[in-house]
Each structure stands twice: as structure tokens, then as C-alpha cells.
C-alpha angles and dihedrals in degrees: 000000000000114000126215095260092052091048092051091045092051091046092051091048090050092049090048091053091048091049092049091051090046093051092047090051090054095051112107125214120263124228086237089065087074099047094113097043119117145253093045112234120229107179091201091059098039097044095049118108125358121347128177125201138189121198152162135211113217125190122233090277093055095254113146106242099173139007122204147170128217130203112198133193109195128188136173133197107187108305094345119091137181121203108191107195126191114192127199115188128206090250090058097255120134134210139178132210126181115197118200108200133191122198106220097186132261091058092299121137138184123199142184134194133169093254095044117095108227113330136323120232129199148156139209125222122172108322094340138090122192116196128182128191147136115253122203097222121190110224125172095336097316135083121241121194104222129183117239122204099189124188125185125190122196109220098178137331092292108030129064127171122212133194122179125186115212121205142164120205088349093304114127109238101174147294138266115213122190140175115206123199123188113220114240 
């Protein structure tokens, strides 16, 4: 027969195991996890010239809310880059964003755009680029400042996949998923 102390001990062990699994599930990947991945991503080489992208915005339940395409003209002069993006959404609306990037060395980048609050910071490791910033997003006649956790993965010299998680006050709002293709 199990006594009270054994029962409490087993319960505590079970709760500890559940907590450990829960904490592990909340851990996010680190950019350093991708240091050995190939092909190695150099943003200055990839985002140089014409790049096309196709994407979707999904809400927190995975429902596609908007589809869009992007035509990009990208140029670099030394460590200074400009990514000129023209968006066309599935509802016919259009938007433009111009990123001004600075390569800081060791795969680190800083960027600014008119709809970005402050500056964006990011870093490459292996085939991956992680980029964090606050986006001033117009929604129903008002502007929400949302946090973007943006990950890009170079697949080959022409194709890169991108997934960005959007949140406000730590609450997951949705995701942006993109496929970039460099023109030959």
C-alpha cells in the first residue's frame, strides 16, 4: 500500500517532469543553432539585384487572412544596403517599404524603415538570419506596434524561406510566411 509521503513524492516528481517538458516546449531556437548549416547566407549577396517574394499572413489559428506578392530592388554600397519593396495584396491594395540596412560586422545587421519603430537588429549564422523589430501596423483605422520575430533560411543561391511571428504584449497574433526568389 502506498503511504501519504510516497504519494506526495510521486506527485511532486510528476509535476516536476511536466514543468520540465513545459519549459522545454517554451524554449526558442537560437541563431547559433544554425551556425553549421549550408549554404552560408550573406545578406549583401542575396539581397542584391531583383528579388521576388510570395507570402501569406495567417492569424493565430492558422487561417490565411491575406496573400501578397513583393517585388524588391536591392542595392549595396559597401556596408550600406537599400531593400526597396513593393507589395501587392490579394484584395488589390498596395504598399511600399524601404529598408535601409547597415552591416555591422560578424554577420550583424541593423535596419530602419518608415513603418519600423526604432531600429531592427539581426544576425546571420550559417544559412539563417534572425531579425527582430517593432512594426507600426495599421489595423482598422488605428496603428498597433507589434513585435516581429523574423527568421530567414537560405535554401540555395536563389531561394530563401521566411517565417515571422507577430505578437503584441507577448500574445501571438499571427505569422507571415514568405518565399523569396532571386532573379537570374
